[in-house]
C-alpha positions in Angstrom: 101.1 -66.4 -21.3 100.4 -66.0 -25.0 97.3 -64.1 -26.0 94.3 -66.2 -27.0 92.3 -65.9 -30.2 88.5 -65.5 -30.1 86.8 -68.3 -28.1 83.5 -70.1 -28.5 80.4 -68.5 -27.0 79.4 -69.5 -23.6 75.7 -68.7 -23.4 73.3 -66.3 -21.9 73.0 -64.2 -18.8 71.3 -65.9 -15.9 73.2 -69.1 -16.1 71.1 -70.8 -13.5 69.5 -73.6 -15.5 71.3 -76.9 -15.7 70.6 -77.0 -19.4 72.1 -73.7 -20.1 75.5 -74.6 -18.8 75.5 -77.6 -21.2 74.8 -75.4 -24.2 77.3 -72.7 -23.4 80.2 -74.0 -25.4 77.9 -74.8 -28.4 76.5 -71.4 -29.1 77.0 -70.0 -32.5 78.0 -66.4 -31.5 81.8 -66.0 -30.9 82.7 -64.5 -27.6 86.2 -63.4 -26.8 88.1 -63.6 -23.5 91.7 -63.6 -22.3 93.5 -63.8 -19.1 96.2 -61.4 -17.8 99.9 -61.8 -17.8 100.0 -61.7 -14.0 103.1 -60.4 -12.3 103.9 -61.2 -8.7 104.6 -64.8 -9.3 107.5 -64.4 -6.8 104.7 -64.5 -4.2 104.2 -68.2 -4.9 105.8 -70.0 -1.9 107.6 -73.3 -1.9 105.9 -76.2 -0.1 107.4 -77.0 3.2 104.6 -79.3 4.4 101.9 -81.5 3.0 99.4 -80.0 0.6 95.8 -80.0 1.8 92.5 -79.9 -0.1 90.6 -76.7 0.8 87.4 -77.6 2.7 84.2 -76.7 0.9 80.9 -75.8 2.6 77.9 -77.8 3.6 74.7 -77.8 1.6 72.9 -75.2 3.7 75.7 -72.7 3.3 76.2 -73.5 -0.4 72.5 -72.9 -1.0 72.7 -69.5 0.7 75.8 -68.6 -1.4 74.0 -69.7 -4.6 71.1 -67.5 -3.6 73.4 -64.6 -2.6 75.1 -64.7 -6.0 71.9 -63.8 -7.7 70.9 -61.3 -5.0 71.4 -58.2 -7.1 71.9 -59.9 -10.5 69.0 -57.8 -11.9 70.5 -54.6 -10.7 71.2 -52.0 -13.4 75.0 -51.2 -13.8 74.4 -47.4 -13.5 77.2 -47.0 -16.1 77.8 -43.3 -16.8 80.2 -43.7 -19.8 79.7 -43.4 -23.5 81.9 -45.4 -26.0 81.0 -43.1 -28.8 82.0 -40.1 -26.8 85.2 -41.8 -25.6 84.0 -41.8 -22.0 84.9 -44.7 -19.7 82.5 -43.5 -17.1 81.9 -45.5 -13.9 79.6 -48.1 -12.4 77.2 -47.4 -9.5 78.4 -48.2 -6.0 75.5 -50.6 -5.6 76.4 -52.5 -8.8 80.1 -52.7 -7.7 78.9 -54.0 -4.4 76.9 -56.7 -6.2 79.9 -57.7 -8.3 82.0 -57.9 -5.2 79.3 -60.0 -3.6 79.2 -62.4 -6.6 83.0 -62.8 -6.6 83.1 -63.6 -2.9 80.2 -66.0 -3.1 82.0 -68.3 -5.6 85.3 -67.9 -3.6 83.6 -68.8 -0.3 81.9 -71.8 -2.0 85.4 -73.0 -3.0 86.6 -72.5 0.6 88.9 -69.5 -0.1 89.9 -67.5 3.0 88.9 -63.8 3.5 86.8 -61.4 1.6 88.1 -60.0 -1.7 87.5 -56.2 -1.9 87.2 -54.1 -5.0 89.7 -51.3 -5.1 88.4 -47.9 -6.5 91.7 -47.2 -8.3 91.7 -50.7 -9.9 88.0 -50.2 -10.9 89.0 -47.0 -12.7 91.7 -48.8 -14.6 89.4 -51.6 -15.5 86.8 -49.1 -16.7 89.4 -47.7 -19.1 90.4 -51.2 -20.2 86.8 -52.2 -20.8 86.2 -49.0 -22.9 89.2 -49.9 -25.1 88.0 -53.5 -25.6 84.5 -52.3 -26.5 85.6 -49.4 -28.8 87.9 -51.7 -30.8 85.8 -54.8 -30.6 88.8 -56.8 -29.7 90.8 -58.1 -26.7 94.5 -57.3 -26.1 96.4 -57.4 -22.8 99.0 -55.1 -24.5 96.8 -52.7 -26.5 98.7 -50.5 -29.0 98.7 -46.8 -28.5 97.0 -46.5 -31.9 93.8 -48.1 -30.5 90.7 -46.0 -30.2 90.3 -44.7 -26.6 93.8 -45.7 -25.7 95.0 -44.7 -22.2 98.0 -45.7 -20.1 95.7 -46.5 -17.2 93.6 -48.7 -19.5 96.6 -50.5 -20.8 97.8 -51.2 -17.3 94.4 -52.5 -16.4 94.3 -54.7 -19.5 97.7 -56.2 -18.6 96.5 -57.3 -15.1 92.9 -58.4 -15.8 90.7 -61.2 -17.0 89.1 -59.7 -20.1 85.9 -60.5 -21.8 84.1 -59.1 -24.9 80.4 -59.3 -25.5 79.6 -60.2 -21.9 79.4 -58.4 -18.6 78.3 -58.6 -15.0 77.3 -61.9 -13.4 77.5 -63.6 -16.8 81.2 -62.7 -17.2 82.0 -64.1 -13.7 80.3 -67.4 -14.5 81.9 -67.5 -18.0 85.3 -67.0 -16.4 84.6 -69.9 -14.1 83.4 -72.3 -16.8 86.4 -71.3 -19.0 85.6 -73.4 -22.1 87.3 -73.3 -25.5 90.5 -75.0 -27.0 92.8 -72.2 -25.7 91.5 -72.3 -22.1 92.7 -75.8 -21.1 94.5 -74.4 -18.1 91.3 -72.6 -16.9 93.3 -69.5 -16.2 90.3 -67.2 -15.7 88.9 -69.6 -13.1 92.2 -69.9 -11.3 92.6 -66.2 -11.1 89.2 -65.7 -9.5 89.6 -68.6 -7.1 93.2 -68.0 -6.2 93.4 -68.1 -2.3 96.1 -65.5 -2.2 94.1 -62.8 -3.9 93.0 -60.1 -1.5 92.0 -57.3 -3.9 90.4 -57.1 -7.3 89.1 -54.5 -9.7 86.1 -54.5 -12.0 85.1 -52.4 -15.0 82.6 -53.0 -17.8 80.8 -51.4 -20.7 77.0 -51.7 -20.6 75.7 -54.1 -23.3 72.9 -51.5 -24.1 75.5 -48.9 -25.2 75.3 -49.8 -28.9 78.9 -51.2 -28.7 79.9 -54.7 -27.6 79.7 -55.3 -23.9 83.0 -55.9 -22.2 84.3 -56.7 -18.8 87.7 -56.4 -17.1 88.5 -58.1 -13.8 91.8 -56.9 -12.3 93.8 -59.6 -10.5 95.9 -57.8 -7.8 98.6 -59.6 -5.8 99.9 -56.5 -4.1 97.4 -57.1 -1.3 97.6 -60.9 -1.1 96.4 -62.9 1.8 98.9 -64.8 3.9 97.0 -68.1 3.4 98.2 -71.6 4.1 99.1 -73.8 1.2 95.9 -75.2 -0.1 94.4 -77.1 -3.1 91.2 -75.5 -4.4 88.8 -77.7 -6.4 86.2 -76.6 -8.9 83.6 -78.1 -8.8 84.3 -77.7 -5.1 85.0 -80.1 -2.3 81.7 -80.4 -0.4 78.3 -79.2 -1.6 78.1 -77.7 -5.1 75.0 -76.3 -6.8 73.9 -78.6 -9.7 73.2 -75.7 -12.1 76.8 -74.6 -11.9 78.2 -78.1 -12.6 80.3 -77.9 -15.8 78.6 -80.7 -17.7 81.2 -82.6 -19.7 83.6 -79.7 -19.3 86.6 -78.9 -17.2 87.1 -79.9 -13.6 90.2 -78.6 -11.9 92.3 -78.8 -8.8 94.7 -75.8 -8.4 97.3 -75.0 -5.8 98.7 -71.6 -4.6 102.2 -73.0 -4.9 104.5 -73.3 -7.9 106.3 -76.4 -6.6 103.6 -79.0 -6.6 104.2 -81.3 -9.6 101.1 -82.8 -11.4 102.9 -83.9 -14.5 102.8 -87.6 -13.5 99.5 -87.5 -11.6 96.4 -89.5 -12.4 92.8 -88.7 -11.7 89.9 -91.1 -11.0 86.3 -90.1 -10.5 83.2 -92.1 -9.5 79.7 -90.9 -9.8 77.5 -92.4 -7.0 80.2 -95.2 -6.9 80.3 -95.8 -10.7 83.8 -95.2 -12.2 83.8 -92.5 -14.9 86.1 -92.0 -17.9 88.6 -89.2 -17.1 90.5 -87.2 -19.7 93.4 -85.1 -18.3 93.9 -82.0 -20.5 96.4 -80.1 -18.4 98.9 -81.4 -15.8 101.4 -78.8 -14.7 104.9 -79.1 -13.3 107.1 -76.5 -11.5 108.7 -75.7 -14.9 105.5 -75.4 -16.8 102.7 -73.7 -14.8 100.4 -70.6 -14.5 99.9 -68.9 -11.1 100.7 -72.0 -9.1 100.3 -75.4 -10.5 97.1 -77.3 -11.4 95.6 -80.3 -13.0 92.5 -80.1 -15.3 90.4 -82.9 -16.6 87.0 -83.6 -18.3 84.3 -86.1 -17.7 81.9 -87.4 -20.3 78.5 -85.5 -20.5 76.8 -88.7 -19.3 78.6 -88.3 -16.0 77.1 -84.9 -15.2 73.4 -85.4 -15.7 70.3 -83.6 -14.5 70.2 -85.3 -11.1 72.2 -84.5 -8.0 75.0 -86.9 -7.4 78.1 -87.6 -5.3 81.5 -87.5 -7.2 84.4 -89.0 -5.4 87.6 -87.6 -6.8 91.1 -89.1 -6.2 94.2 -87.4 -7.6 97.2 -89.7 -7.2 101.0 -89.4 -7.5 101.3 -85.6 -7.1 104.9 -84.8 -6.2 105.0 -82.6 -3.1 108.5 -81.8 -1.8 109.6 -84.6 -4.1 107.3 -87.1 -2.3 104.2 -88.6 -3.9 100.9 -87.5 -2.3 97.3 -88.4 -3.1 94.3 -86.1 -2.7 90.7 -87.3 -2.2 87.6 -85.3 -1.8 83.9 -85.5 -2.6 81.8 -83.1 -4.7 78.1 -83.5 -3.8 75.8 -81.7 -6.2 72.4 -80.6 -5.1 69.4 -78.8 -6.5 69.3 -75.4 -4.8 66.1 -73.6 -3.9 64.7 -71.6 -6.8 66.5 -68.3 -7.2 64.1 -65.6 -6.0 64.5 -62.1 -7.4 65.5 -59.8 -4.6 67.1 -56.4 -4.2 69.1 -55.0 -1.3 69.0 -51.3 -0.4 71.7 -50.1 2.0 70.6 -47.9 4.8 72.1 -44.3 4.9 73.1 -45.0 8.5 75.1 -48.3 8.6 74.0 -49.2 12.1 70.4 -48.1 12.2 69.0 -51.6 12.9 65.8 -51.4 10.8 63.2 -53.5 12.7 59.5 -53.3 11.8 58.1 -52.4 8.4 54.6 -51.6 7.1 52.9 -50.2 4.0 51.9 -46.6 4.3 48.8 -44.9 2.9 51.1 -42.8 0.7 52.3 -45.8 -1.3 55.7 -45.9 0.4 57.1 -48.4 2.9 57.7 -47.2 6.4 60.0 -48.7 9.0 61.5 -48.1 12.4 65.2 -47.6 13.1 65.7 -48.0 16.9 69.5 -47.6 16.9 69.3 -44.4 14.8 66.2 -43.2 16.6 64.5 -42.4 13.3 61.5 -43.5 11.2 62.6 -44.5 7.7 60.6 -44.4 4.4 61.5 -46.1 1.2 59.9 -45.4 -2.2 59.0 -48.8 -3.8 59.7 -47.4 -7.3 62.8 -45.2 -6.9 64.1 -47.0 -3.8 65.1 -43.7 -2.3 65.3 -43.9 1.5 64.4 -40.9 3.6 64.7 -40.7 7.4 62.9 -38.6 10.0 64.2 -38.1 13.5 62.1 -38.9 16.6 61.9 -36.0 19.1 62.4 -38.2 22.2 66.0 -39.2 22.6 66.7 -43.0 22.4 63.0 -43.7 22.0 63.7 -47.3 21.0 61.1 -47.1 18.2 59.9 -50.6 17.6 56.6 -51.5 15.9 54.8 -49.4 13.2 51.5 -49.6 11.5 49.2 -47.5 9.2 46.4 -45.8 11.2 42.8 -45.2 10.1 43.5 -41.4 10.2 46.1 -41.6 7.4 49.1 -41.4 9.7 51.8 -43.9 10.6 51.7 -45.0 14.3 54.6 -46.5 16.1 55.7 -47.6 19.6 58.5 -46.1 21.7 59.4 -48.7 24.4 62.2 -46.8 26.0 60.4 -43.4 25.9 57.2 -45.2 27.1 55.1 -43.4 24.4 52.9 -44.0 21.4 53.8 -41.8 18.5 52.5 -40.9 15.0 54.2 -39.4 11.9 52.4 -37.7 9.1 53.3 -39.2 5.7 52.8 -35.7 4.1 54.3 -33.2 6.6 56.5 -35.8 8.3 55.7 -34.1 11.6 56.0 -36.4 14.6 53.7 -36.3 17.7 54.2 -38.4 20.8 51.8 -39.4 23.6 52.9 -40.7 27.0 51.4 -44.0 28.3 49.8 -43.7 31.7 51.5 -46.8 33.1 55.2 -46.1 33.8 57.8 -48.3 32.1 55.0 -50.2 30.2 57.4 -51.2 27.4 54.9 -50.7 24.4 55.9 -53.3 21.8 53.4 -54.0 19.0 50.7 -51.8 17.5 47.9 -52.3 15.0 44.8 -50.6 13.7 41.6 -52.0 15.2 38.2 -52.5 13.6 36.8 -49.8 15.9 38.9 -47.0 14.4 41.4 -47.0 17.3 45.0 -48.0 17.6 45.7 -51.0 19.8 49.1 -51.9 21.3 50.7 -54.2 23.8 52.4 -53.3 27.0 54.9 -56.0 27.8 56.2 -54.9 31.2 52.8 -54.2 32.8 50.9 -57.1 31.2 48.2 -54.8 29.6 46.6 -54.1 26.2 46.5 -50.4 25.4 44.2 -48.4 23.1 44.7 -44.9 21.7 42.1 -42.8 20.0 43.7 -41.3 16.9 41.6 -38.1 17.2 41.6 -37.3 20.9 44.8 -39.2 21.6 43.2 -40.6 24.8 44.9 -43.8 26.0 43.0 -46.6 27.8 44.6 -49.7 29.2 43.2 -53.1 29.9 45.0 -55.6 32.2 45.4 -59.2 31.2 44.2 -61.6 33.8 46.8 -64.4 33.2 49.9 -63.6 35.1 52.6 -62.2 33.4 51.9 -63.0 29.8 54.2 -60.1 28.6 52.2 -59.5 25.4 54.4 -58.5 22.5 52.4 -58.8 19.2 48.9 -57.8 18.2 46.7 -57.8 15.1 43.1 -57.4 14.0 41.3 -60.7 13.5 38.7 -61.6 10.9 36.2 -62.0 13.8 36.2 -58.3 14.7 38.4 -58.9 17.8 42.1 -58.0 18.5 44.4 -61.0 18.8 47.7 -60.9 20.7 50.4 -63.3 21.9 51.6 -64.0 25.4 55.2 -65.4 25.1 55.7 -65.8 28.9 52.6 -67.9 29.4 52.8 -69.6 26.0 49.3 -68.5 25.0 47.3 -66.8 22.2 45.0 -64.0 23.6 42.0 -62.0 22.3 40.3 -58.9 23.3 36.9 -57.5 22.2 37.1 -53.8 21.0 33.6 -53.3 22.4 33.3 -55.2 25.6 37.0 -55.3 26.3 36.6 -58.9 27.5 39.9 -60.8 27.3 40.4 -64.5 26.8 43.5 -66.6 26.1 44.3 -70.1 24.8 47.3 -72.3 25.5 49.6 -73.4 22.8 50.1 -77.2 22.7 53.9 -77.1 22.4 55.3 -76.2 25.8 57.7 -73.2 25.9 57.2 -72.5 22.2 57.6 -68.7 22.8 55.2 -67.2 20.3 56.6 -64.1 18.7 54.3 -62.6 16.0 50.8 -63.0 14.8 48.9 -62.1 11.6 45.5 -62.7 10.0 45.4 -65.1 7.0 43.3 -64.9 3.9 41.8 -68.3 5.1 40.0 -66.7 8.1 42.5 -68.0 10.7 45.1 -66.4 12.8 48.7 -67.4 12.1 51.6 -67.0 14.5 55.3 -67.9 14.8 57.0 -69.9 17.6 60.6 -68.9 17.8 61.7 -71.7 20.3 59.1 -74.2 19.2 60.4 -73.7 15.6 56.9 -73.9 14.3 54.2 -71.9 12.6 50.9 -72.0 14.5 47.3 -71.5 13.4 44.3 -70.7 15.6 40.7 -70.8 14.5 39.0 -67.7 15.8 35.7 -69.5 16.3 36.7 -72.9 17.7 40.0 -71.6 19.2 41.6 -74.9 18.0 45.3 -74.5 17.6 47.3 -76.5 15.0 51.1 -76.3 14.7 53.4 -77.0 11.7 57.1 -77.6 12.2 59.7 -75.8 10.1 61.9 -78.0 7.9 65.0 -76.2 9.1 66.2 -76.9 12.7 66.6 -73.8 14.8 64.9 -71.7 12.1 63.7 -69.2 14.7 60.7 -67.8 12.9 60.2 -64.1 13.6 57.7 -61.8 11.9 54.7 -63.1 9.8 52.4 -61.5 7.3 49.8 -62.4 4.7 51.3 -62.2 1.2 49.7 -61.0 -2.0 49.8 -64.6 -3.2 47.5 -65.9 -0.5 50.3 -67.6 1.5 51.6 -66.6 4.9 55.2 -65.4 4.7 57.6 -65.2 7.7 61.2 -64.2 8.5 63.7 -66.4 10.3 66.6 -65.5 12.5 68.6 -68.2 10.7 69.1 -66.0 7.6 66.0 -67.5 5.9 62.5 -66.5 5.1 59.7 -69.0 4.6 56.2 -69.5 3.3 53.3 -71.6 4.4 50.3 -72.5 2.3 47.2 -72.0 4.3 45.4 -74.8 2.5 48.0 -77.6 2.2 50.1 -76.4 5.1 53.2 -77.0 3.1 56.2 -75.0 4.3 58.9 -73.8 2.0 62.0 -72.0 3.2 64.5 -69.9 1.2 68.0 -68.7 2.1 67.7 -64.9 2.4 69.7 -62.8 -0.1 71.7 -61.1 2.7 74.5 -58.8 1.9 77.9 -60.5 1.7 79.2 -58.2 4.5 76.7 -59.8 6.9 77.9 -63.2 7.9 74.5 -64.0 9.3 71.5 -61.9 8.8 68.9 -61.5 11.5 65.6 -61.1 9.5 63.0 -59.1 11.4 60.0 -57.3 10.0 58.0 -58.3 6.9 55.0 -56.8 5.1 53.2 -56.9 1.8 54.0 -53.7 -0.1 51.6 -51.7 -2.3 53.7 -52.8 -5.3 52.7 -56.4 -4.9 56.1 -57.4 -3.4 57.1 -58.5 0.0 59.4 -56.2 1.9 61.4 -57.2 5.0 64.2 -55.9 7.1 67.5 -57.4 8.1 69.1 -56.0 11.2 72.8 -57.0 11.0 73.5 -55.9 7.4 71.1 -53.0 7.6 69.5 -53.4 4.2 65.9 -53.3 3.2 64.9 -56.2 0.9 62.3 -56.6 -1.7 61.0 -60.0 -2.7 58.4 -60.5 -5.5 56.3 -63.6 -4.8 54.3 -65.5 -7.5 51.3 -63.7 -8.7 48.0 -64.5 -6.9 46.3 -65.2 -10.2 47.9 -65.7 -13.6 47.7 -62.8 -16.0 45.9 -63.7 -19.2 48.3 -64.8 -21.9 48.0 -63.7 -25.5 47.3 -66.1 -28.2 50.2 -66.6 -30.6 49.7 -67.5 -34.2 50.0 -70.1 -35.7 50.0 -72.1 -32.5 46.5 -72.2 -31.0 45.7 -71.1 -27.5 45.8 -74.0 -25.0 42.3 -75.3 -24.1 43.1 -74.8 -20.4 43.1 -71.0 -20.9 39.4 -70.2 -20.5 39.8 -66.5 -19.9 40.0 -64.4 -23.0 43.4 -62.8 -23.6 43.7 -59.0 -23.0 46.4 -58.6 -25.6 46.3 -60.5 -28.9 49.4 -60.8 -31.0 51.5 -62.8 -33.3 55.2 -63.7 -33.4 57.7 -64.0 -36.3 61.1 -65.6 -35.9 64.3 -64.8 -37.6 67.9 -65.3 -36.9 69.7 -62.1 -37.8 73.3 -62.4 -38.9 74.3 -59.3 -37.0 73.7 -60.7 -33.6 73.8 -64.4 -34.5 71.0 -64.8 -32.0 67.3 -65.4 -32.4 65.0 -62.5 -33.0 61.3 -62.5 -32.1 59.1 -59.8 -33.6 55.9 -59.6 -31.6 53.0 -57.7 -33.2 50.3 -56.5 -30.9 46.8 -55.6 -31.9 46.2 -53.4 -29.0 48.2 -50.6 -27.3 50.5 -51.6 -24.5 50.7 -49.9 -21.2 53.8 -47.7 -21.3 54.9 -49.1 -17.9 55.4 -52.4 -19.6 58.3 -51.1 -21.7 61.2 -53.5 -21.7 64.9 -52.8 -21.6 67.7 -55.0 -22.8 69.1 -57.3 -20.1 66.7 -56.2 -17.4 64.1 -59.0 -17.5 64.2 -62.6 -16.7 63.2 -64.5 -19.8 62.5 -68.3 -19.6 62.9 -70.1 -22.9 61.6 -73.7 -23.3 63.1 -75.6 -26.2 61.6 -78.8 -27.6 64.6 -80.9 -28.8 65.1 -84.5 -29.9 66.8 -86.4 -27.2 68.2 -90.0 -27.1 66.1 -92.6 -28.8 64.1 -89.8 -30.5 62.3 -89.0 -27.3 61.0 -85.5 -27.3 61.3 -83.6 -24.0 61.1 -79.9 -23.1 64.0 -78.3 -21.3 63.7 -74.9 -19.8 66.7 -72.6 -19.7 67.2 -68.9 -19.1 68.8 -66.6 -21.7 69.5 -63.0 -22.1 67.5 -60.4 -23.9 70.2 -58.8 -26.0 68.1 -55.9 -27.3 64.5 -54.7 -27.3 62.7 -52.3 -29.7 59.4 -51.1 -28.3 56.5 -49.2 -29.7 54.0 -48.1 -27.0 51.1 -47.9 -29.5 49.7 -50.7 -31.7 52.9 -52.0 -33.3 55.7 -54.3 -32.5 58.1 -55.4 -29.8 61.3 -56.9 -31.2 63.2 -59.1 -28.8 66.6 -60.4 -29.8 68.0 -63.2 -27.6 71.7 -63.4 -27.1 72.2 -66.8 -28.9 70.6 -68.7 -31.7 68.7 -71.9 -31.1 66.5 -74.4 -32.9 63.2 -76.1 -32.2 59.9 -75.0 -30.8 60.4 -72.1 -28.4 58.2 -70.6 -25.7 59.2 -67.3 -24.2 57.9 -66.0 -20.9 58.6 -62.5 -19.8 57.9 -62.4 -16.1 56.1 -59.5 -14.5 57.2 -57.1 -11.9 60.9 -57.0 -12.7 62.3 -53.5 -12.4 63.5 -51.5 -15.3 66.2 -48.9 -15.0 63.6 -46.1 -14.8 61.7 -47.9 -12.1 59.0 -49.1 -14.4 57.8 -52.7 -14.1 56.1 -55.0 -16.6 52.3 -54.9 -16.2 51.5 -58.3 -17.7 52.8 -61.8 -18.2 53.4 -62.6 -21.9 53.9 -66.2 -23.1 54.9 -66.6 -26.8 55.5 -69.7 -28.8 57.1 -70.0 -32.1 57.2 -73.0 -34.5 
């Protein structure tokens, strides 16, 4: 294929907002991309049977894939290179795993078979290719040897890769999929990424914070191709498709992995919710004029792809397959996905450790059990470094863990029949045998009396251990075999536990040791975990009943609230820093219930792509204000930042007055000036603060989610505010009284409101300390 000249810009980094995708092709800043001259076309097979449309996925799966795509989108690249020093460097393993995840998410959404792997050798070639593109501020699949930072490996990578300039990471992938511009009518970048035959890819990039243009190279490798059946792949896909990714008024495509299907005489018809739409075919390929198989590409008017979810019935007629006309029909059903929740995944050192329970330690770290590895794990919430400590008893089956009143971490050992503790400073482990044989200690919690209380499932008892004398006392439960498995301290000064086998919620007094229990209305609900809520009630999960339950500690009245997802299998539950109750689900989700309105919201968990279905287990509120939970199958530890419990005061921005609803005085007062520098062709905001800023609030380019609301004139002069998400191209920061200069990646007009959200991690582990909302005229 001939090389392409510079193409129009395609927008900013997070590409989640529906409005953003509409504006991508209208941006002022030029962004360059080109696709490779791919060899291996002899691998294209001739059709010997009817061509089928690749089946897409259902809405639940599409929602999970959409969430997974953004799982590690905030992760720093870890690039070790330096363009000025002619160093290609490398990307961190975690970042490459995130890129591989993102590529596979969009491929699975399209129904492609298998999982594409990133090959280290191809990654190295793409790093060299990206270095050349950035150093020379140009794209070329056949870079001349006179180029700065030229290398044979880089030249080979350039000849086999999708290339992009001034873009990297998740943004590059979504740009390749949108594929706008007058020279991209065959959507070659999209077709390379979605090609069903691809089994291996490579990835390299130059960090946009390097002082040189960002660049990305995506190696398309046919040497390890899948032996896939002949299929037709649609984008937007057959089946459910996330509305924010819908190419509004832009290119829809249907591609094949064969070079013999003939679209040159085909027609396309599309209806939106049954209403016929105007279709403009811009590329219809034949066996003598094609690229990587054959395809047909068309556009719809912008009015056909609006803000609301819709069903698009697509019919492609008169495609010649084996010389015979064939029609293809499928339905693209767009939907509004759940809000993307910022989450990080941290792979365990031992890939089969099965992290189970997790709790916040007195040392500021998160501590968790690893029954399969027979270790206790610790993760630093700032550096995310994971350290593991072996348990003396072999195959102890370490299960629950909690922070004790003595400053140690206490955990249960069901297989070893012991209660154990580990010091957060010396990391020494001590174990204490339980008097009852084979008691199966399961859960443990700190009681209001200064002791540790635990459940003994096999012997139907509640146990207590003194953290000083280590004396253990056991109290039998009268109701036959309740098999207690979870316990927590209640707001009434008692200990509350669950009895799954008798379908009851129980309580024991730490002073009189009197035990009482209360039946759950739903029969055979199988309660699993229990936690005290900020509202003064006890909240519990019902794994078979598929409900969240609440018991009033005074009246003992039980109320149940069904999950919106069938067979959600709620597991652990904890009180979140936002005042809600948060719980994990075995169905690869986590959920939230508001203790006042009782509204339940469920979110697909950002599981690693390698885990087809994550089994979410423990969950706890961390000392950093985030929620931490474990996922057994994929072995990561996840971090999830919920909304702040109370809004951080927002500074007044001149000349726009502070809204009357803001009664609290601002902690930081500043002003904002707007310019549109020619150098970046973006919009620059210079924020002048009258007070020093906390050094931990330092920002870095590309590391923070920035929501930008634009007030634009719409049809009939109606003014509405649309919110989109754009990239921070660069940040200049002065920690004392001075300025913060934020340059967005694209120019725009109209009144603008910028929100820099708190708690998002910077490369050095720092997080923003406040929420800042700025408005400019």
